[in-house]
N, C-alpha and C positions, 0 to 999 in steps of 0.2 A: 575539341580534341581531334575530331576527324580532319578538320582543316589543317591542324598542325602535322598530322600524319601525311596528308596529301602534299603539303609543302616539303616535308622531309623526303618523301619519295621523289619529288621533282628535283630537289637539290642533289639527291643521290644519283638520279639519272643524268643530270647535267655534269656531275663530276666524272661519272664513268664515260660519258660521251667525250668529254674533254680529254680524258686519259687515253682513250682509243684514238682520238684525233692526233694527239701528240705522238703516240706510238707509230701511227701511220706515216706522219711527216718524217720522223726520225728514220723509219724503215726505208722510205723512198730516198732520203738523203744518203743513207749508208749504201744503198744499192748503186746510186749514181756515183758516189765516191769510188767504190770498188770497181765499177765498170770502167770509169775513166782511167783509173790507175793501171788497168790491164790492157788498155788499147794502145797499140804502138802508133804513135803519131807520125805523120808524114813530115819529114824535115827537108827543107830546101835551103839553098844558100841565102845568107842574110848579111846585114851590115854589122851586127853585133850580137854577142851571146850574153844574155843577162842571167847572172847566177843569184838566186835569192838566198840570203844568209839564214843561219840558224845558230843555236848556242855554240859559243866558243869559250868554254870555261878556262880560266887562267891563261887566256891568250893562246890556247892550243886548238888545233883543228879536231873537232869531235868526229866520231865515226860517220854520223849523218852528213856533216858538212864535207867531209872527205869524199863521200859518195857523189855529192853534187859537183864538187870541183873536178873530180876525175871524169865525170860525164862531160863537163865543159871542156876539159883538156882534150878528150877524145874528139869532140866536134871541132875544136880549134885546129888540132893537128891534121884532121881530115879535110881541112880547108873550107869549112862551112861558113866561117866569118873571120874577119881580120882583127876584131877587137873583142875583149871580154870585159863586161861591166859587172863589178861585184857590188852587191847591195846589202848593207847591214850596219846598224849603229852599235852603240854601247848598251848592251842589255843588262838586266839585273845580275849582279855578282861578277860582271866582266870589267876588266881593267882597260882593255883596248877595244876598238870597234871590230865587229865581225869582218868588215871590209878590209881592215888592215891585216887581219889574220889570213884572209883569203888571198890578198895580194902577195904576201910573203910565200904562201904555198905555191901560187902560180909562178912566181919568180924562181923558186927552187926547182920547179919542173920545166924551166927553160923558156917561159913566155917572156918576151922582151918587155921592159918597163913601159915603153911608149905604147904598148898594145893593151895596157890595163887601165880601165877607167874606174872611178871610185864614187860610190854614193855611201856616205857614212853617217847619215842622220836617222835612218828608219829603225823602228822597233817592232814592227809587225808587218804582216803581208801587204795590207793596204798601203802602208807607207813605202814599203819596198818598191811597189809598182808605181805609186804616185810620184815619189821623188825621182825614181829612175827615169820615168817618162820625161821629166823636165830636162834631164841630161840628154836623153835620146833626141828630143826635139831640138836642143841647143846644137847638137852635132849634125842635125838634118838627117839622122838615120831614119829609115822607114821599116825595113824588114828586121825583125827581132826574133831570136830563138831564146825562149825562157827556159831555164834549167832549174828544177827543184826536185824534191823527192816524189816518187810516184803517188803516194797517198795524199800529197799536197796539191796535186794537179787540178782537181776539180775547183777548189777555192781560187787558185791562181788564174785559171781560165776565166772564171766568172768575174773576178776582179779586173783583169785586163780588158775584158769586154766593156765593163762599166766605166772604165777610165779612158776608153777611146783609143786603145792601141789599134793601129791600122792593119798591118800585115804581120802576124805573129805566129810562130810555131812553138810547140812545147816538147820538151824532152824530159821524161821522168827517170830520175836515177833510181835504180833498184835498191831497195832497202835490205840490209843484212840483218835487221832486227828479227828476233824470233820470239815465240811464245807471247807472254804478257806484254812485252814492249811493243811487239808488232800490233797486237790488238789495241793497245792504248793509243798508238799513233793514229789508227783509223778512227777510233771512237772519239778522240779529241777533235777531229776534223768536222764531225757532224754539227755540233753547236756553232763552230767557227764558220762553216759554210752557210748555215741558216742565218746567222747574224749578219754576214756580209750581204746576203741576198735581200734582207728586209730593211736594212738601215744604211744604204749607201750614202745618202745625203748627209746623215750625221757623221759618218766616218770621214767623208771628204772635208766637211767643215772642221771637224776635230783635228784632222791632219794638217790643214792650213794653219790653224791656230798654233799647233805644236811646232810647225815648221818655223813660224815667225819667232816663237819663243826659244827655239833651240839655239844654244850658243855655238855649237860645233859648226864651222863653216863648210861649204861645199869645196872640196879639194878638186881643182879643175881636171887634172889628169894623173900625173905620175910622181908627185912629190911626197908620197906617203910611205915611207919605209920604216 
């Protein structure tokens, strides 16, 4: 009887230690995400601006996607880079790729067709950066400005480092989300960041498998209207 109680106490202690360990890890991750999102990154002139896609329901530019694209347009028209690479495939419930939606938006805002490059196979952040790097390498680009939402910067920075991006700058689009949506955006990033940090090899292997199985071809440059 005493032995069972002792085992029960040990199990209880282990459970509580595990709980506090997870709370600590999540707290550190959340602090890192918030800190990175609020730091104004130094931006220098580059070869290309890479815009990471997000949901484009019914082929329309969502508020979050518009914020990222407007940030890219600002950098483009300020002369920071001569090309914009848009990255995003066909997500759940989407009829067309996020890249196509972004291309149309950029064209409507005066960016010449020949200055827009397309990556239209990715479905998550790791694929955004992995597939885009293949295009960047193909064009012999070196310096890259990556544009995403401010709350998404930490995971994007970590992923770019793991994928071997050489000279990269980051620009976080300020989110207009308020209240619960704002909180949800940040909370969702915590498990995403931790997963990307602990399982990069699996992510890369899975990405390569999905790339080979994906039917949508890479569209070289500008034929995607």
